[in-house]
KENU-161281 format. One line per field, with one value per residue (C-alpha): residue in three letters; x, y, z; residue number from 1. Coordinates in steps of 0.25 Angstrom, whole numbers, always signed. Example, Ala and Ser with C-alpha at 12.3 -4.5 7.8 and 13.67 -1.06 7.14 Angstrom:
2
r = ALA SER
east = +49 +55
north = -18 -4
up = +31 +29
k = 1 2
***
This chain:
434
r = MET SER ALA ASP ASP ILE VAL ALA HIS THR SER ALA ARG VAL LEU GLU PHE GLU SER LEU ARG GLU LEU LEU ARG GLY TYR THR ASN SER PRO LEU GLY SER ASN ARG VAL GLY SER LEU ALA PRO SER SER ASP ARG SER TRP ILE GLU ARG GLN HIS GLN MET THR GLU GLU ILE ARG ALA TYR ARG ARG VAL GLY GLY SER PHE ASP PHE SER GLN LEU PHE GLU ILE ASP ASP LEU LEU ASN LYS SER HIS ILE SER GLY THR ALA LEU GLU THR SER GLU ILE ARG ASP VAL VAL LEU VAL ALA ASP ARG ALA ALA GLU TRP ARG ARG ILE VAL GLN GLU PRO PRO ALA ALA MET ARG ASP SER TRP ARG MET ILE ARG GLU LEU SER GLU GLY ILE LEU ASP PHE SER GLY PHE LEU ARG GLY PHE ARG ASN LYS ILE LEU PRO ASP GLY THR LEU ASP ASP ARG ALA SER PRO GLU LEU SER ARG ILE ARG ARG ASP ILE GLU LYS GLN LYS LYS GLN ILE GLN GLU SER LEU ARG GLY TYR LEU ARG ARG LEU ALA GLU GLY GLY SER VAL GLN ASP GLU LEU ILE THR ILE ARG GLY GLU ARG PHE VAL ILE PRO VAL LYS ILE GLU GLN LYS ARG ARG VAL GLN GLY VAL VAL HIS GLY ALA SER SER SER GLY GLN THR VAL PHE VAL GLU PRO LEU GLU THR ILE GLU GLN ASN ASN GLU LEU VAL ARG LEU LEU ASP GLU GLU LEU ALA GLU ILE HIS ARG ILE LEU GLN GLU MET THR ARG SER ILE ALA GLN HIS ALA ASP ALA ILE GLN ALA ALA ALA ASN ILE LEU GLY GLU LEU GLU LEU GLN PHE ALA LYS ALA ARG PHE ALA GLU GLU TYR GLY CYS VAL PRO VAL SER VAL ALA ASP ASN SER ARG LEU ILE LEU HIS ARG SER ARG HIS PRO LEU LEU GLU ARG ASN LEU LYS ALA LYS GLY LEU HIS ALA VAL PRO VAL THR ILE GLU LEU GLU GLY ASP ARG ARG GLN LEU VAL ILE THR GLY PRO ASN THR GLY GLY LYS THR VAL THR LEU LYS THR VAL GLY LEU LEU ALA LEU MET ALA GLN SER GLY ILE PRO ILE PRO ALA ASP ARG ALA SER MET PRO ILE PHE ASP SER ILE LEU ALA ASP ILE GLY ASP TYR GLN SER ILE GLU GLN ASN LEU SER THR PHE SER ALA HIS VAL THR ASN ILE ASP PHE ILE SER ARG THR ALA THR ASP ALA SER LEU VAL LEU LEU ASP GLU LEU GLY SER ALA THR
east = -896 -892 -884 -872 -872 -870 -856 -851 -839 -842 -838 -852 -851 -838 -843 -856 -865 -876 -876 -878 -890 -896 -895 -901 -912 -916 -921 -931 -946 -949 -944 -944 -934 -926 -924 -920 -909 -905 -902 -894 -880 -869 -869 -859 -870 -868 -881 -888 -880 -882 -897 -898 -891 -900 -913 -909 -906 -920 -926 -918 -923 -938 -936 -931 -944 -952 -954 -956 -962 -967 -960 -965 -972 -966 -962 -955 -967 -959 -964 -979 -978 -973 -984 -995 -991 -995 -1008 -1020 -1011 -1017 -1008 -1011 -1017 -1004 -996 -1005 -1004 -989 -989 -1000 -992 -980 -989 -996 -983 -977 -989 -987 -973 -976 -986 -974 -965 -976 -978 -965 -962 -959 -945 -943 -949 -936 -926 -933 -928 -922 -934 -944 -937 -937 -952 -957 -957 -969 -981 -995 -1002 -1015 -1024 -1017 -1018 -1033 -1036 -1030 -1034 -1042 -1043 -1032 -1034 -1022 -1023 -1021 -1036 -1044 -1054 -1069 -1067 -1057 -1069 -1084 -1085 -1076 -1085 -1098 -1092 -1087 -1100 -1107 -1097 -1100 -1115 -1113 -1105 -1116 -1127 -1119 -1116 -1130 -1134 -1124 -1127 -1142 -1137 -1128 -1139 -1147 -1135 -1132 -1145 -1142 -1127 -1121 -1112 -1098 -1099 -1109 -1099 -1097 -1083 -1077 -1071 -1066 -1074 -1086 -1094 -1096 -1100 -1093 -1100 -1097 -1091 -1102 -1113 -1107 -1118 -1129 -1125 -1127 -1116 -1102 -1090 -1078 -1068 -1066 -1060 -1046 -1052 -1061 -1073 -1079 -1083 -1086 -1099 -1105 -1120 -1127 -1136 -1124 -1117 -1123 -1120 -1105 -1104 -1109 -1099 -1088 -1092 -1092 -1078 -1073 -1079 -1072 -1058 -1061 -1064 -1051 -1043 -1049 -1046 -1032 -1030 -1035 -1026 -1014 -1017 -1017 -1003 -998 -1002 -995 -983 -972 -976 -977 -964 -957 -964 -959 -945 -946 -951 -940 -930 -937 -936 -921 -920 -928 -919 -906 -912 -915 -902 -895 -902 -899 -884 -881 -878 -875 -877 -864 -859 -854 -840 -836 -822 -815 -818 -823 -827 -833 -835 -838 -843 -848 -850 -866 -865 -855 -863 -875 -868 -862 -875 -881 -871 -872 -859 -855 -846 -834 -835 -824 -820 -813 -809 -803 -803 -794 -781 -784 -790 -784 -785 -777 -783 -774 -776 -777 -786 -801 -798 -809 -801 -810 -823 -818 -816 -829 -836 -830 -834 -849 -851 -847 -856 -867 -864 -865 -878 -884 -884 -880 -868 -865 -856 -856 -851 -848 -843 -839 -836 -843 -835 -836 -832 -832 -822 -817 -808 -811 -812 -810 -812 -809 -817 -818 -827 -816 -804 -798 -791 -793 -781 -784 -798 -793 -783 -794 -803 -792 -789 -803 -803 -790 -796 -810 -807 -805 -802 -817 -817 -817 -808 -807 -796 -795 -781 -776 -766 -772 -773 -760
north = +710 +702 +689 +697 +706 +695 +694 +681 +677 +678 +669 +670 +656 +659 +672 +666 +675 +664 +664 +679 +678 +668 +678 +688 +678 +678 +692 +689 +684 +677 +668 +679 +687 +675 +671 +685 +685 +671 +677 +689 +689 +699 +709 +717 +727 +740 +746 +733 +732 +747 +745 +733 +741 +753 +745 +738 +751 +756 +744 +747 +761 +756 +746 +757 +765 +753 +747 +732 +722 +708 +699 +686 +675 +680 +669 +667 +668 +666 +652 +656 +668 +659 +648 +659 +661 +646 +646 +640 +640 +643 +646 +640 +650 +650 +653 +664 +670 +670 +678 +687 +690 +694 +704 +709 +711 +718 +727 +730 +734 +743 +751 +752 +758 +767 +773 +771 +776 +791 +789 +780 +788 +795 +783 +771 +772 +758 +751 +759 +756 +741 +742 +749 +735 +731 +734 +737 +723 +729 +724 +710 +709 +713 +700 +691 +699 +690 +679 +669 +666 +664 +649 +649 +647 +656 +665 +664 +678 +673 +673 +675 +661 +654 +661 +656 +642 +641 +646 +635 +625 +629 +628 +614 +609 +614 +607 +594 +595 +597 +585 +576 +581 +577 +564 +562 +564 +553 +543 +546 +541 +528 +527 +527 +539 +539 +554 +564 +573 +576 +576 +577 +567 +572 +585 +577 +578 +564 +558 +547 +534 +522 +511 +501 +511 +514 +507 +514 +527 +529 +537 +537 +533 +543 +535 +530 +535 +530 +520 +514 +516 +527 +530 +543 +543 +554 +551 +550 +562 +572 +566 +577 +588 +583 +583 +597 +601 +595 +602 +615 +612 +609 +622 +629 +623 +627 +642 +642 +637 +648 +659 +654 +654 +668 +672 +665 +673 +686 +682 +679 +692 +699 +689 +699 +710 +700 +694 +708 +711 +698 +701 +715 +709 +699 +711 +719 +708 +706 +721 +719 +707 +715 +727 +718 +711 +725 +730 +717 +717 +732 +732 +744 +745 +744 +756 +751 +757 +762 +757 +746 +752 +742 +747 +738 +745 +737 +725 +712 +698 +696 +681 +682 +693 +685 +673 +682 +689 +676 +674 +688 +692 +703 +702 +711 +721 +722 +735 +734 +745 +743 +755 +761 +753 +744 +732 +721 +718 +707 +703 +697 +692 +680 +668 +671 +686 +688 +688 +678 +685 +698 +692 +685 +698 +706 +696 +694 +709 +711 +700 +706 +720 +716 +709 +721 +717 +727 +723 +723 +735 +749 +754 +746 +750 +739 +739 +729 +716 +708 +696 +692 +681 +674 +663 +661 +648 +633 +629 +615 +607 +592 +592 +598 +591 +605 +607 +620 +626 +622 +627 +641 +641 +637 +648 +659 +655 +658 +671 +676 +673 +679 +692 +705 +719 +720 +707 +705 +694 +688 +678 +672 +666 +665 +653 +646 +631 +629
up = -509 -521 -521 -527 -515 -505 -500 -507 -498 -483 -471 -466 -459 -452 -447 -442 -451 -451 -436 -437 -446 -437 -426 -434 -438 -423 -425 -436 -433 -446 -457 -467 -458 -454 -469 -472 -461 -466 -480 -475 -481 -482 -494 -501 -506 -498 -500 -496 -483 -480 -482 -473 -462 -464 -464 -451 -444 -449 -443 -430 -430 -432 -420 -411 -413 -409 -423 -425 -435 -434 -444 -438 -446 -459 -468 -482 -492 -505 -507 -504 -513 -525 -521 -522 -537 -541 -548 -539 -526 -513 -502 -488 -478 -469 -482 -486 -471 -472 -485 -480 -467 -475 -483 -470 -463 -475 -475 -460 -462 -474 -465 -455 -465 -471 -457 -449 -435 -435 -432 -444 -455 -460 -457 -463 -477 -480 -473 -480 -493 -490 -486 -499 -505 -497 -505 -500 -496 -490 -502 -502 -487 -487 -495 -483 -471 -461 -470 -464 -449 -439 -440 -455 -459 -468 -461 -464 -470 -481 -490 -490 -496 -485 -474 -480 -482 -467 -462 -470 -464 -450 -452 -459 -447 -437 -445 -445 -430 -427 -435 -429 -415 -417 -423 -411 -401 -407 -408 -393 -388 -394 -389 -403 -403 -395 -392 -394 -403 -417 -424 -438 -447 -460 -460 -457 -444 -438 -424 -416 -415 -406 -415 -411 -414 -428 -436 -428 -434 -449 -456 -461 -452 -452 -444 -430 -417 -413 -403 -414 -404 -412 -426 -432 -441 -450 -449 -462 -458 -458 -470 -480 -470 -468 -484 -484 -474 -482 -494 -486 -481 -495 -500 -488 -493 -507 -503 -494 -506 -514 -504 -502 -517 -518 -507 -514 -527 -519 -513 -527 -532 -521 -520 -525 -515 -504 -507 -507 -494 -488 -492 -486 -473 -473 -475 -464 -454 -457 -454 -441 -437 -439 -431 -419 -420 -421 -409 -401 -405 -405 -420 -429 -444 -452 -460 -473 -476 -489 -487 -479 -466 -456 -442 -431 -418 -406 -415 -409 -415 -414 -413 -402 -395 -396 -389 -378 -375 -372 -361 -356 -362 -373 -385 -385 -397 -407 -415 -428 -437 -451 -461 -471 -474 -462 -468 -460 -445 -438 -424 -414 -400 -390 -392 -389 -390 -400 -413 -421 -415 -420 -434 -434 -429 -440 -451 -445 -444 -458 -463 -455 -460 -474 -471 -466 -452 -441 -433 -418 -417 -412 -426 -439 -453 -463 -478 -487 -488 -501 -493 -478 -477 -464 -460 -445 -437 -440 -454 -454 -464 -463 -476 -484 -477 -472 -460 -452 -458 -472 -470 -466 -478 -488 -482 -482 -496 -500 -492 -499 -513 -509 -501 -508 -502 -498 -490 -475 -472 -458 -454 -441 -437 -451 -452 -439 -438 -446
k = 1 2 3 4 5 6 7 8 9 10 11 12 13 14 15 16 17 18 19 20 21 22 23 24 25 26 27 28 29 30 31 32 33 34 35 36 37 38 39 40 41 42 43 44 45 46 47 48 49 50 51 52 53 54 55 56 57 58 59 60 61 62 63 64 65 66 67 68 69 70 71 72 73 74 75 76 77 78 79 80 81 82 83 84 85 86 87 88 89 90 91 92 93 94 95 96 97 98 99 100 101 102 103 104 105 106 107 108 109 110 111 112 113 114 115 116 117 118 119 120 121 122 123 124 125 126 127 128 129 130 131 132 133 134 135 136 137 138 139 140 141 142 143 144 145 146 147 148 149 150 151 152 153 154 155 156 157 158 159 160 161 162 163 164 165 166 167 168 169 170 171 172 173 174 175 176 177 178 179 180 181 182 183 184 185 186 187 188 189 190 191 192 193 194 195 196 197 198 199 200 201 202 203 204 205 206 207 208 209 210 211 212 213 214 215 216 217 218 219 220 221 222 223 224 225 226 227 228 229 230 231 232 233 234 235 236 237 238 239 240 241 242 243 244 245 246 247 248 249 250 251 252 253 254 255 256 257 258 259 260 261 262 263 264 265 266 267 268 269 270 271 272 273 274 275 276 277 278 279 280 281 282 283 284 285 286 287 288 289 290 291 292 293 294 295 296 297 298 299 300 301 302 303 304 305 306 307 308 309 310 311 312 313 314 315 316 317 318 319 320 321 322 323 324 325 326 327 328 329 330 331 332 333 334 335 336 337 338 339 340 341 342 343 344 345 346 347 348 349 350 351 352 353 354 355 356 357 358 359 360 361 362 363 364 365 366 367 368 369 370 371 372 373 374 375 376 377 378 379 380 381 382 383 384 385 386 387 388 389 390 391 392 393 394 395 396 397 398 399 400 401 402 403 404 405 406 407 408 409 410 411 412 413 414 415 416 417 418 419 420 421 422 423 424 425 426 427 428 429 430 431 432 433 434
***
């Protein structure tokens, strides 16, 4: 949907569209899907609106035959993909894992679409069309498989050289520990050591020595305990062994950096395809969120009318319904029919009779319909509005020094200059607060 297709003038704030989006966000499982819901806006593009409703219905059908998909832990990766193009850059393992997870989940969804449930093979047209943008990532993923551990570190199998270096590191550590254990036994006989244990200070193996016995142990001091009663000494006889260990650790870091650079280059080479896959997964999670919302709130897709026909049969305000559900209550449905020459409707009745709720219901459902969100109703048909404008509630503005009445007049003046014969205009208690 282009910026030109977004409905320019809406009373989305008054009609609580943002609260509706927050409700819909609750049906997402990842930042990718949550952000997609957050960017959802009403459109005037008929084909986009119909496609959105159709995709949601296809996902609902997929869920009815037991279909599901895991969107958890999918993050926005735009910045990481841009970073991967910088020469010499090495992404962190956690960053690489986030990017690879997107490609991996995209590949998983691609397999589902290629071999859908039998009941979906002839009815998954829009979802299949959307998913065709996911390319084959099998070769790309092969280069990362089993190389990053769950804790975010590189597995020994990340490269033969890394495996060799880590074997040498473990071998060197054992040699140092054996040397120090022998040294400790000799010192223990003279009562010079604090404890018969070996510890590490700054990547070097050291032994704890009582402060008063420090001069009896030849070596380099690497700090003292918090009490000051013990110093940590690296004996002279293990200095060369520790030097070799430090060299191996530096070699390990260099190899890790090389591997990460290589992985980053691979990501950069596939960045466009991965970005496209991320966009599709975000769109898919939006459809799953809408489907779950529709199931819970008894929603139907909106039939886009060719004329000014507006039919809402037993419709409910979703936010009101949510609040009443929490109290074990139910919203009273409202039915509205406007077609042909019937383009205006005046609602009268006593206070607390539901007039304002009815206006807000129509306005919010229109915003939802043109955002491709199914609406809580038994049946729904709506035209495409070029503007959805409302004057509802108390608009007193302290910042602009406007009284409630002045604020209403200002808003109605804007509506009168903006509205066309294709607009939805909702006026609550016109002329109130005089």
